DSSP file (Angstrom, degrees, kcal/mol; ACC not computed):
  #  RESIDUE AA STRUCTURE BP1 BP2  ACC     N-H-->O    O-->H-N    N-H-->O    O-->H-N    TCO  KAPPA ALPHA  PHI   PSI    X-CA   Y-CA   Z-CA
    1    1 A M     >        0   0    0      0, 0.0     4,-2.9     0, 0.0     5,-0.2   0.000 360.0 360.0 360.0 -41.5   22.2  101.9  -70.1
    2    2 A R  H  >  +     0   0    0      1,-0.2     4,-2.8     2,-0.2     5,-0.2   0.899 360.0  51.9 -64.4 -38.6   25.8  101.7  -71.4
    3    3 A A  H  > S+     0   0    0      2,-0.2     4,-1.1     1,-0.2    -1,-0.2   0.921 112.4  45.7 -63.6 -42.7   26.4  105.3  -70.6
    4    4 A L  H >4>S+     0   0    0      2,-0.2     5,-2.4     1,-0.2     3,-0.6   0.944 114.7  46.7 -64.7 -47.8   25.2  104.8  -67.0
    5    5 A A  H ><5S+     0   0    0     -4,-2.9     3,-1.5     1,-0.2    -2,-0.2   0.894 110.8  53.6 -61.5 -39.5   27.2  101.6  -66.6
    6    6 A G  H 3<5S+     0   0    0     -4,-2.8    -1,-0.2     1,-0.3    -2,-0.2   0.738 105.0  55.2 -66.8 -22.7   30.2  103.3  -68.0
    7    7 A S  T <<5S-     0   0    0     -4,-1.1    -1,-0.3    -3,-0.6    -2,-0.2   0.333 128.8 -95.2 -92.1   6.5   29.8  106.0  -65.5
    8    8 A G  T < 5S+     0   0    0     -3,-1.5    -3,-0.2     1,-0.3     2,-0.2   0.445  79.1 138.3  98.1  -0.5   29.9  103.6  -62.6
    9    9 A W      < -     0   0    0     -5,-2.4     2,-0.7    -6,-0.2    -1,-0.3  -0.522  54.5-126.7 -76.9 146.8   26.2  103.1  -62.1
   10   10 A R        -     0   0    0     -2,-0.2     2,-0.5    51,-0.1    25,-0.1  -0.862  26.5-148.0 -94.2 111.5   24.9   99.6  -61.4
   11   11 A V  E     -a   35   0A   0     -2,-0.7    25,-2.6    23,-0.6    26,-1.4  -0.697  15.6-174.0 -88.3 124.9   22.1   99.0  -64.0
   12   12 A V  E     -a   37   0A   0     -2,-0.5     2,-0.8    24,-0.2    26,-0.2  -0.981  19.0-140.0-119.2 121.2   19.3   96.7  -62.9
   13   13 A L  E     -a   38   0A   0     24,-2.5    26,-2.9    -2,-0.5     2,-0.6  -0.719  17.6-168.9 -83.5 112.4   16.7   95.8  -65.6
   14   14 A V  E     +a   39   0A   0     -2,-0.8     2,-0.3    24,-0.2    40,-0.1  -0.910  19.1 168.7-102.9 121.8   13.2   95.9  -64.0
   15   15 A T        -     0   0    0     24,-1.8    33,-0.1    -2,-0.6     7,-0.0  -0.939  48.7-138.3-138.2 154.7   10.7   94.3  -66.4
   16   16 A S  S    S+     0   0    0     -2,-0.3     2,-0.1    24,-0.1    -1,-0.1   0.476  76.3 109.9 -84.3  -4.5    7.1   93.1  -66.6
   17   17 A A  S    S-     0   0    0      1,-0.1    24,-2.6     4,-0.1    25,-0.4  -0.379  74.4-114.8 -69.7 149.7    8.4   90.2  -68.6
   18   18 A K    >>  -     0   0    0     22,-0.2     3,-1.4    23,-0.2     4,-0.8  -0.409  29.8-105.9 -76.8 161.2    8.4   86.7  -67.1
   19   19 A D  H >> S+     0   0    0      1,-0.3     3,-0.8     2,-0.2     4,-0.5   0.864 121.8  58.8 -56.7 -37.3   11.7   85.0  -66.4
   20   20 A S  H 34 S+     0   0    0      1,-0.2    -1,-0.3     2,-0.1     4,-0.2   0.721 109.8  43.6 -66.2 -21.1   11.0   82.7  -69.4
   21   21 A E  H <> S+     0   0    0     -3,-1.4     4,-2.0     1,-0.1    -1,-0.2   0.505  90.8  89.7 -97.4  -8.0   10.8   85.8  -71.7
   22   22 A L  H <X S+     0   0    0     -3,-0.8     4,-2.8    -4,-0.8     5,-0.2   0.863  80.8  54.0 -64.7 -40.0   13.8   87.5  -70.3
   23   23 A S  H  X S+     0   0    0     -4,-0.5     4,-2.1     1,-0.2    -1,-0.2   0.900 110.2  48.0 -64.5 -38.7   16.5   86.1  -72.5
   24   24 A A  H  > S+     0   0    0     -4,-0.2     4,-2.2     2,-0.2    -1,-0.2   0.904 112.3  49.8 -65.7 -40.7   14.5   87.2  -75.7
   25   25 A L  H  X S+     0   0    0     -4,-2.0     4,-2.1     2,-0.2     5,-0.2   0.926 110.4  49.6 -62.4 -45.2   14.1   90.6  -74.2
   26   26 A R  H  X>S+     0   0    0     -4,-2.8     4,-1.4     1,-0.2     5,-0.7   0.881 110.8  49.8 -64.3 -37.7   17.8   90.9  -73.4
   27   27 A R  H  <5S+     0   0    0     -4,-2.1    -1,-0.2    -5,-0.2    -2,-0.2   0.907 109.3  53.4 -64.4 -40.3   18.7   89.9  -76.9
   28   28 A A  H  <5S+     0   0    0     -4,-2.2    -2,-0.2     1,-0.2    -1,-0.2   0.880 114.0  39.4 -64.3 -39.5   16.3   92.5  -78.3
   29   29 A I  H  <5S-     0   0    0     -4,-2.1    -1,-0.2    -5,-0.1    -2,-0.2   0.656  93.2-151.7 -87.5 -14.0   17.8   95.4  -76.4
   30   30 A D  T  <5 +     0   0    0     -4,-1.4    -3,-0.1    -5,-0.2    -4,-0.1   0.890  57.3 117.7  48.6  53.7   21.4   94.1  -76.9
   31   31 A A    >>< +     0   0    0     -5,-0.7     3,-2.1     1,-0.1     4,-1.1   0.039  17.6 128.7-136.7  27.7   22.7   95.6  -73.7
   32   32 A D  T 34 S+     0   0    0      1,-0.3     3,-0.4    -6,-0.3    -1,-0.1   0.831  71.4  63.0 -55.1 -33.3   23.9   92.6  -71.7
   33   33 A D  T 34 S+     0   0    0      1,-0.2    -1,-0.3    -3,-0.1    -2,-0.1   0.738 109.0  41.0 -65.3 -20.5   27.3   94.2  -71.2
   34   34 A A  T <4 S+     0   0    0     -3,-2.1     2,-0.6   -24,-0.0   -23,-0.6   0.623  94.7  91.0-100.5 -16.1   25.6   97.1  -69.3
   35   35 A I  E  <  +a   11   0A   0     -4,-1.1   -23,-0.2    -3,-0.4     3,-0.1  -0.728  42.8 175.7 -91.7 117.9   23.1   95.1  -67.2
   36   36 A A  E     +     0   0A   0    -25,-2.6     2,-0.3    -2,-0.6   -24,-0.2   0.842  69.2   2.0 -85.9 -37.0   24.3   94.0  -63.8
   37   37 A E  E     -a   12   0A   0    -26,-1.4   -24,-2.5     2,-0.0     2,-0.3  -0.938  62.9-143.0-145.4 162.0   21.1   92.4  -62.5
   38   38 A T  E     -a   13   0A   0     -2,-0.3   -24,-0.2   -26,-0.2   -26,-0.0  -0.946   3.5-163.0-128.6 155.1   17.6   91.7  -63.7
   39   39 A S  E     -a   14   0A   0    -26,-2.9   -24,-1.8    -2,-0.3    18,-0.1  -0.718  18.4-173.4-135.6  83.3   14.2   91.8  -61.9
   40   40 A P    >   -     0   0    0      0, 0.0     3,-1.6     0, 0.0   -22,-0.2  -0.278  40.1-104.9 -74.5 166.2   11.6   89.9  -63.9
   41   41 A S  G >  S+     0   0    0    -24,-2.6     3,-1.3     1,-0.3   -23,-0.2   0.712 114.2  72.4 -66.5 -19.4    8.0   89.9  -62.9
   42   42 A D  G 3  S+     0   0    0    -25,-0.4    -1,-0.3     1,-0.2   -24,-0.1   0.761  89.3  62.9 -63.6 -23.1    8.3   86.3  -61.6
   43   43 A D  G <  S+     0   0    0     -3,-1.6     2,-0.3     2,-0.0    -1,-0.2   0.556 104.4  48.0 -81.4  -8.0   10.3   87.7  -58.6
   44   44 A V  S <  S-     0   0    0     -3,-1.3     3,-0.1    -4,-0.2    -5,-0.0  -0.887  71.0-134.0-132.1 160.8    7.4   89.8  -57.2
   45   45 A E  S    S+     0   0    0     -2,-0.3     2,-0.5     1,-0.2    -1,-0.1   0.857  97.3  36.9 -80.7 -36.7    3.7   89.3  -56.4
   46   46 A E  S    S-     0   0    0      3,-0.0    -1,-0.2     4,-0.0     6,-0.1  -0.970  79.9-151.6-123.5 121.0    2.6   92.6  -58.1
   47   47 A G    >   -     0   0    0     -2,-0.5     3,-1.9     1,-0.2     5,-0.2  -0.082  39.5 -22.4 -81.5-177.9    4.2   93.8  -61.3
   48   48 A K  T 3  S+     0   0    0      1,-0.3    -1,-0.2     3,-0.1    -7,-0.0  -0.319 116.7  39.9 -59.2 144.1    4.6   97.3  -62.7
   49   49 A P  T 3  S+     0   0    0      0, 0.0    -1,-0.3     0, 0.0    -2,-0.0  -0.965 102.5  88.2 -89.2   8.2    3.3   99.9  -62.3
   50   50 A A  S <  S-     0   0    0     -3,-1.9     4,-0.4     1,-0.1    -4,-0.0  -0.317  84.6-123.0 -61.2 152.5    3.2   98.9  -58.6
   51   51 A P  S  > S+     0   0    0      0, 0.0     4,-2.4     0, 0.0     3,-0.4   0.637  92.2  90.3 -74.4 -13.5    6.4   99.9  -56.8
   52   52 A E  H  > S+     0   0    0      1,-0.2     4,-2.7     2,-0.2     5,-0.2   0.868  82.4  53.2 -56.1 -42.8    7.2   96.3  -55.7
   53   53 A P  H  > S+     0   0    0      0, 0.0     4,-1.9     0, 0.0    -1,-0.2   0.903 112.1  45.4 -61.0 -38.8    9.4   95.4  -58.7
   54   54 A V  H  > S+     0   0    0     -3,-0.4     4,-1.3    -4,-0.4    -2,-0.2   0.921 112.6  50.2 -69.9 -42.9   11.6   98.5  -58.3
   55   55 A R  H  X S+     0   0    0     -4,-2.4     4,-0.6     1,-0.2     3,-0.4   0.912 110.7  50.5 -59.8 -41.7   11.9   97.9  -54.5
   56   56 A Y  H >< S+     0   0    0     -4,-2.7     3,-1.0     1,-0.2    -1,-0.2   0.899 108.3  52.7 -62.2 -40.8   12.9   94.3  -55.2
   57   57 A A  H 3X S+     0   0    0     -4,-1.9     4,-1.1     1,-0.2    -1,-0.2   0.723  96.0  68.8 -69.4 -21.8   15.5   95.5  -57.7
   58   58 A L  H 3X>S+     0   0    0     -4,-1.3     5,-2.2    -3,-0.4     4,-0.6   0.788  87.8  68.3 -68.4 -26.3   17.1   97.9  -55.2
   59   59 A R  H X<5S+     0   0    0     -3,-1.0     3,-1.5    -4,-0.6    -1,-0.2   0.969 103.5  38.0 -61.0 -58.1   18.4   94.9  -53.1
   60   60 A P  H 345S+     0   0    0      0, 0.0    -1,-0.2     0, 0.0    -2,-0.2   0.808 115.9  55.1 -66.1 -24.6   21.0   93.6  -55.5
   61   61 A A  H 3<5S-     0   0    0     -4,-1.1    -2,-0.2     2,-0.1   -51,-0.1   0.581 106.0-133.6 -79.8  -8.5   21.9   97.1  -56.5
   62   62 A Q  T <<5 +     0   0    0     -3,-1.5    -3,-0.2    -4,-0.6    -4,-0.1   0.890  54.4 145.8  56.2  44.4   22.5   97.9  -52.8
   63   63 A V      < -     0   0    0     -5,-2.2    -1,-0.2    -6,-0.1    -2,-0.1  -0.954  50.6-127.0-112.1 122.3   20.5  101.1  -53.1
   64   64 A P    >   -     0   0    0      0, 0.0     3,-2.4     0, 0.0     4,-0.3  -0.486  20.1-126.8 -65.2 134.4   18.5  102.2  -50.0
   65   65 A P  G >  S+     0   0    0      0, 0.0     3,-1.7     0, 0.0    -6,-0.0   0.777 106.1  69.6 -54.0 -27.8   14.9  102.8  -51.0
   66   66 A V  G 3  S+     0   0    0      1,-0.3    -3,-0.0     2,-0.2     0, 0.0   0.739  92.9  58.6 -64.3 -21.1   15.1  106.3  -49.5
   67   67 A L  G <         0   0    0     -3,-2.4    -1,-0.3     1,-0.2     0, 0.0   0.496 360.0 360.0 -86.0  -3.5   17.5  107.3  -52.2
   68   68 A V    <         0   0    0     -3,-1.7    -1,-0.2    -4,-0.3    -2,-0.2   0.427 360.0 360.0-103.5 360.0   15.0  106.6  -55.0
């Protein structure tokens, strides 16, 4: 994640974790400096492996779905 962020990519963490679990997850991976946005499972109706979490995460990253 740090390599991608350092190369100019906007890193969005898409996770099946609930928002209440997100801070523990972020501490565990220790990459807050590289993560621009998060997309916890609370933000969508259907979690991974459904495509909805990734589509939701594309919005703050300003990436058109056609590019993924």
